[in-house]
C-alpha positions in Angstrom: -0.4 -27.7 12.8 3.3 -27.3 11.5 4.7 -23.7 11.4 4.7 -22.4 7.8 6.9 -19.5 8.7 9.9 -20.8 6.5 7.5 -21.6 3.5 6.1 -18.1 3.7 9.5 -16.4 4.1 10.8 -18.2 1.1 7.7 -17.1 -0.9 8.2 -13.5 0.2 11.9 -13.7 -0.9 10.9 -14.9 -4.4 8.1 -12.2 -4.7 10.6 -9.7 -3.5 13.3 -10.3 -6.0 13.2 -8.0 -8.9 10.8 -9.2 -11.4 10.0 -12.1 -9.0 7.7 -15.0 -9.8 4.2 -14.1 -8.8 2.5 -17.1 -10.2 0.4 -18.7 -7.6 0.9 -22.2 -9.0 4.6 -21.8 -9.2 4.9 -20.5 -5.6 2.6 -23.3 -4.4 4.6 -26.0 -6.1 7.8 -24.6 -4.5 6.1 -24.9 -1.3 4.8 -28.4 -2.0 1.1 -27.3 -1.6 -2.0 -27.0 -3.6 -2.6 -23.5 -5.0 -5.6 -23.1 -2.6 -3.8 -24.3 0.5 -0.7 -22.2 -0.3 -3.0 -19.1 -0.8 -4.7 -19.6 2.6 -1.3 -20.3 4.5 0.4 -17.2 2.9 -2.5 -15.0 3.6 -2.7 -16.2 7.2 1.0 -15.5 7.8 1.4 -12.3 5.6 -2.0 -10.8 6.2 -2.5 -10.3 2.4 -2.9 -12.6 -0.5 0.4 -13.5 -2.6 -1.1 -11.6 -5.4 -1.9 -8.3 -3.3 1.7 -8.6 -1.9 3.1 -8.7 -5.3 1.1 -5.8 -6.4 2.3 -3.6 -3.5 5.9 -4.6 -4.2 5.3 -3.7 -7.9 3.8 -0.2 -7.0 6.6 0.4 -4.5 9.1 -0.2 -7.2 7.2 2.1 -9.7 6.8 4.8 -6.9 10.6 4.8 -6.5 11.1 5.1 -10.2 8.6 7.9 -10.5 10.3 9.7 -7.6 13.6 9.4 -9.3 12.2 11.2 -12.3 11.4 8.1 -14.6 8.6 8.3 -17.3 5.6 6.4 -16.4 6.6 4.0 -19.2 10.2 3.5 -17.8 8.5 3.1 -14.2 6.2 0.4 -15.5 9.2 -1.5 -16.9 11.2 -1.1 -13.7 8.2 -2.5 -11.7 7.9 -5.6 -13.9 4.4 -4.6 -15.0 3.2 -5.4 -18.6 1.8 -1.9 -19.5 1.3 1.5 -18.2 -2.5 0.6 -17.8 -1.5 -1.9 -15.2 0.6 0.7 -13.3 -2.2 3.1 -13.5 -4.8 0.6 -12.1 -2.5 -0.2 -9.2 -1.8 3.6 -8.4 -5.4 4.5 -8.5 -6.5 1.3 -6.6 -3.9 1.6 -3.8 -2.9 5.4 -3.8 -6.1 7.1 -5.1 -3.7 9.0 -7.6 -2.5 8.3 -11.1 1.0 7.6 -11.8 1.4 11.1 -13.4 0.2 12.6 -10.2 2.6 10.4 -8.2 5.4 11.4 -10.5 4.7 15.0 -9.9 4.5 14.7 -6.0 0.7 15.2 -6.4 1.1 18.7 -7.7 -2.3 20.1 -8.5 -4.1 17.5 -6.4 -6.0 18.8 -3.2 -5.9 16.3 -0.3 -8.2 16.5 2.5 -6.9 15.2 5.7 -8.4 14.5 9.2 -8.1 12.9 12.7 -10.2 10.3 14.2 -10.0 8.0 17.1 -9.3 4.4 16.5 -8.5 1.3 18.4 -4.9 1.9 17.5 -4.7 5.5 18.8 -5.3 8.6 16.8 -5.7 7.8 13.1 -4.9 10.3 10.4 -6.4 9.8 6.9 -5.8 11.5 3.8 -8.2 11.4 0.9 -7.7 12.5 -2.7 -10.7 13.1 -5.0 -10.6 9.3 -5.9 -10.6 8.1 -2.4 -8.4 7.2 0.6 -4.7 7.6 -0.2 -3.1 7.5 3.3 -3.8 6.0 6.7 -1.4 6.5 9.7 -1.6 5.9 13.3 -0.2 8.4 15.6 2.0 7.7 18.7 1.6 11.1 20.3 3.1 13.6 18.0 0.4 14.6 15.6 2.8 17.0 13.6 5.3 14.6 13.0 2.7 11.9 12.1 1.2 14.6 9.5 4.8 15.4 8.1 5.5 11.8 7.7 2.2 10.9 6.0 2.3 13.8 3.7 6.0 13.6 2.6 4.9 11.2 -0.2 3.0 14.1 -1.9 5.2 17.3 -1.3 3.3 19.4 -3.7 -0.3 18.4 -3.0 -2.6 21.1 -1.5 -3.7 20.1 1.9 -7.0 21.0 3.5 -8.0 19.8 7.0 -11.5 18.2 7.1 -12.0 16.1 10.2 -15.7 15.6 9.8 -15.8 14.3 6.2 -12.7 12.2 6.5 -13.7 10.5 9.7 -16.2 8.1 8.1 -13.5 7.0 5.5 -10.9 6.6 8.5 -13.3 4.5 10.4 -14.0 2.2 7.6 -10.4 1.9 6.9 -9.4 1.2 10.5 -12.1 -1.5 10.6 -10.6 -3.0 7.4 -7.2 -3.1 9.1 -8.5 -4.5 12.3 -10.6 -7.2 10.8 -8.6 -8.2 7.7 -5.1 -7.1 8.8 -4.5 -5.3 5.6 -4.2 -1.7 4.5 -1.6 -1.0 1.8 -1.4 2.7 2.4 -0.4 2.6 6.2 2.5 4.9 6.8 5.4 2.8 8.0 7.1 5.3 10.3 3.9 6.3 12.0 2.1 3.1 11.9 1.8 0.7 14.8 -0.4 -2.3 15.8 
């Protein structure tokens, strides 16, 4: 089986460009593959589908714009999304927070957090009223991991709740382990 590293790297570059092409047919044609075959190759190498990869990039651009003080509409446009509703859907799906809550640093949102054992070491999960909004893996310094994980939401209220967060954390760790995906894993504290 030939290595598809260069093909996937080229697709990632196209997806990562501002307002990059995320049309599966166009990416597949560029790779010289059928859309179905390209989807399987990309997912195998990148760990997520091209669509999910593009969604995460759009959300990251929007988060950065919101952190700079942009309005939700302006952040939507900078992210290359078609409407604030699309941004809302992405933010709630992947961050369990609305774009407005992200813009305000989660002011007024009560986050529960807890620690649980995982195959990757101690896992820290953060949960908003809408669901899991953060998952980090600790390499020994729990305080640093917590500080890193909560830095995205500097104005959120935090309540430690190991018992109720443990079940969600276990499901998320299983998802990471089995499918190789979790859009909300903290980069600085993640490993594995």
